[in-house]
N, C-alpha and C positions, 0 to 999 in steps of 0.2 A: 504494500500500500504506500502511496506517495502522499505526504501531507504538507510538504513545504512549498507548494505552488498554488497560485490563484487559479481556481476553477475557471473563472471568466477568461483569464489570459490564455489558459490552455485551450478553451473552446475557440477563442479567436484565432489562435495559431493553427489549430486543427482545421478550422474553416478555411483559412488562407491556403493550406496545403491541399484541401479537398473542396474546391469551390462548387462542385456539382452536388454536394451533399446538402440535404435540407438542414435547417437549424435544429430540428428535433433529433435528427440522426447524429449531428455533431455533438449535441448535449449528451445523448445516450452513450456514444462512443467515448467521450471524454470522461464521463463518470465511470465507465467500465475500466478504462485504462488506469485511472487514478486509484481505483480500488484493487486492481489486480497486478499492476506492474511491480517488479522487484524494486525494493527500496534503494538498491545500489545505483539505480538510474535517476534518482531524485535530484542529485546535484547537477547532473548534465541537463536535465529538463528545466530546472530552475534557472540555470545560466542561460539556456537558449531562450526561455520565455522573457527574461528580464533584459538581456543584452543582445540577443540574436546570434551569439557565438556558438558555433557547433563544436563542442569538445569531443574528443575521442575517448573510448572506453574499450578495453580489451578483456575478453573472457574466452578462454579456450583458444580455438583457432581463428576466431573472428573478432573484429572490432567494429564499432558503429560506423566509422568512416569507410572501412572496407566493405561493409554491407551496402552502404550507399553506392559505392562504385560498382559492386557486383550487380546491384539492382538498377543499373543504368541511371545513376544519380537521382535516386528516389528522394522523397522528402525526408528530412531529419526525423520527424515524428514516426514515420513509417519504419525507418531504420531502427529506431528505438523499440518499436513494437516487435520487430523481427528479432532483435537482440534479446528482448524479454522472453520470447518464445524459445530461443536457443538456450538461454540460461535455465529455463524450467525443464526442457526436454531436448538435450543436444541433438539427438537423432532426428526428431521431427523438425526442430528449429533449423537444422542444417538443410533439410529438404526444402523448407519454405524459402530459405535464403537463396539456394542454388537453383530453384525451379525457374523455368523460362517462361 
């Protein structure tokens, strides 16, 4: 669970990254991410939301910025969601990161 970020800031950033999503979908996804994401991602998320700086974080064989590159420069928040999936289940997470 991530507690050190503003839900509104997170919703705004998520909406910028996914402009085709409805506001209801953005709010639901933001609430889900904040309640489920690994706490080790909280400082990266907080820094991104407050300053726009994309910091890197390494876990196992992947890092957040490597995930962005492998997923064709996907959004930072999407890369964080993939890193969270990898941290919770490395086999499934790796499949999600490397799928085409």
